[in-house]
C-alpha positions in Angstrom: 0.0 0.2 0.1 1.7 3.2 -1.1 1.7 6.0 1.9 0.9 9.6 1.3 3.0 12.2 1.4 1.8 13.3 4.9 1.7 10.0 6.3 5.5 9.4 5.3 6.3 12.8 7.0 4.4 11.5 10.1 6.6 7.8 9.8 9.4 9.6 9.3 9.2 11.9 12.6 8.3 9.0 14.8 11.8 7.1 13.4 13.8 10.3 14.1 12.0 11.0 17.7 12.5 7.0 18.4 16.8 7.2 17.3 16.8 10.2 19.1 15.9 8.9 22.5 18.1 5.8 22.1 21.1 7.8 21.4 20.2 9.8 24.6 19.6 6.5 26.6 22.7 5.0 25.7 24.6 8.1 26.4 23.4 8.3 30.0 23.8 4.9 30.8 27.1 4.3 29.5 28.8 7.6 31.0 27.1 7.2 34.7 26.4 3.2 35.7 25.8 4.4 39.3 22.8 6.9 37.9 21.3 4.0 35.5 21.4 1.4 38.4 19.5 4.1 40.8 17.1 4.6 38.1 16.5 0.7 38.0 16.1 0.8 41.6 13.4 3.4 41.8 15.8 6.5 41.8 16.9 5.9 45.1 21.3 5.9 45.4 22.7 2.5 45.8 23.4 1.7 49.4 26.5 2.4 51.0 28.9 0.1 53.3 28.3 1.2 57.5 31.5 2.3 58.3 33.2 -0.3 60.9 32.5 0.5 64.2 35.7 -0.7 66.9 34.4 -2.6 70.2 36.2 -1.0 73.0 38.7 -3.6 75.1 36.4 -4.8 78.5 39.1 -2.7 80.5 42.1 -0.4 79.5 43.0 0.4 83.2 46.3 -1.4 84.8 45.4 -4.3 87.0 45.6 -3.5 90.8 48.0 -5.2 92.7 46.2 -7.7 95.0 45.1 -6.4 98.1 45.1 -2.7 97.0 42.0 -0.9 97.8 42.6 2.1 95.3 45.3 2.8 92.8 46.8 5.6 95.0 50.3 4.8 96.7 49.8 2.4 99.7 50.2 4.3 102.9 50.2 1.1 104.9 53.4 0.0 103.0 55.5 3.0 104.1 57.4 2.8 107.5 56.5 4.9 110.4 59.5 7.7 110.9 61.3 7.1 114.0 61.3 10.6 116.1 63.9 9.5 118.5 66.6 9.8 116.0 66.2 13.5 116.0 66.1 13.5 120.2 68.6 13.4 122.2 67.1 10.4 124.2 65.8 7.5 123.1 62.3 5.4 123.8 63.9 3.4 126.6 65.3 6.4 128.1 62.3 8.4 128.2 59.6 5.4 129.6 62.7 5.2 132.5 62.7 9.1 133.1 58.8 9.2 133.2 58.7 6.4 135.8 61.1 8.3 138.0 59.0 11.6 137.7 55.8 9.7 138.8 57.4 7.8 141.5 58.8 11.0 143.0 55.5 12.7 142.6 53.6 10.2 144.6 56.4 10.0 147.2 56.5 13.8 147.6 52.8 14.1 148.2 52.7 11.7 150.8 54.1 12.1 154.3 52.5 11.6 157.8 52.8 14.3 160.9 54.6 11.3 162.8 57.3 11.7 160.4 60.5 13.1 161.0 62.1 15.0 158.1 65.1 12.6 157.4 62.2 9.8 157.4 60.2 11.5 154.7 63.1 12.2 152.7 64.2 8.8 152.9 61.1 7.8 150.8 62.3 9.6 148.2 66.4 8.5 148.3 66.7 6.2 145.5 64.4 9.1 142.9 66.3 12.5 144.2 69.6 14.1 143.9 71.4 14.7 147.4 71.2 18.7 146.8 67.5 18.4 146.1 66.8 16.0 149.3 68.9 18.6 151.6 66.4 21.5 150.0 63.0 19.3 150.9 64.0 18.1 154.5 64.8 22.2 155.2 61.2 23.0 153.8 59.6 19.9 155.5 60.9 21.1 158.9 60.0 24.7 158.6 59.1 25.8 162.3 55.3 26.9 161.2 54.5 24.1 159.2 55.7 21.5 161.3 53.9 22.9 164.0 50.6 23.2 162.1 51.3 19.4 160.4 51.3 18.0 164.2 48.6 20.1 165.7 46.0 18.5 162.8 47.6 15.2 162.6 48.0 15.7 159.0 48.4 12.2 157.0 48.6 12.8 153.3 48.2 10.0 150.4 49.9 11.5 147.4 49.2 10.0 143.2 50.9 11.3 140.2 50.2 11.5 136.7 52.5 13.4 134.1 50.7 15.8 132.1 53.0 16.9 129.6 57.0 17.3 128.4 57.8 20.9 129.3 61.4 20.7 128.0 64.4 18.6 127.1 68.0 18.8 126.4 71.2 16.9 126.1 71.1 15.4 129.8 67.7 16.4 131.4 63.7 16.3 130.9 61.3 18.5 132.5 57.7 17.0 133.1 54.9 18.7 134.2 53.3 16.3 137.1 50.0 16.5 138.6 49.8 16.1 142.3 46.9 14.7 143.9 46.9 14.6 147.6 43.8 13.3 150.0 44.9 14.6 153.4 43.4 13.6 156.8 43.7 15.9 159.2 42.4 16.4 162.6 41.8 20.0 164.0 40.9 21.1 167.2 38.4 24.3 167.4 37.4 26.4 170.3 33.9 26.8 169.9 31.5 29.3 171.8 27.6 28.9 171.6 25.5 31.3 173.6 21.9 31.3 174.1 19.8 29.0 176.8 17.3 26.4 177.5 17.0 24.6 174.2 18.1 27.4 172.0 21.7 27.7 171.4 23.7 29.3 168.4 27.7 29.5 167.9 28.6 32.7 168.5 32.5 32.3 168.1 35.0 30.0 166.8 39.0 29.7 167.0 41.8 27.3 167.1 42.1 25.5 170.1 45.9 26.3 170.8 45.0 30.1 170.7 43.2 30.2 173.7 44.7 30.6 177.1 44.3 27.3 179.0 
């Protein structure tokens, strides 16, 4: 069947349109394979591999030594400083000196009105120097003190404790010693009461030794 002129022009236009579309398709698919693949999958870009995630180690801190409570330095491992290496006496020397001071304090506070000065000092004989012994005996024998002690029949029981170390040197130690005394004394008083019948009041009191009898 012979085509008319109008039909031939329409067929030619269709052929040209199809060839042009085929050429465009071949060009785009060859130069951009990824885009072509994306077009085939519905226009979405192809999925990319997820970046590798490194798994951290269970623990990167150094292991603590056995028995340690913390990562800090072990205090228990440090030796205690010996302070006696800086002092002019030893631990044993300080203990002995303190014992002497306590024994002396107790003996110094213990006496009886029946004791002589010599007997009183004898209780401290191994604890004091000869010079101090003479000074204590002289103080104990003071007339006024002796008379009062005998008049009141004083008996004292002493005890001592060290409260501090005041000073020290190469050949001396000074302790502060608290001496506690429990004194039992008998004192005579002249007590005058005034009144009558069953109503009396004390009107005067003085030492018995002060009266003229």
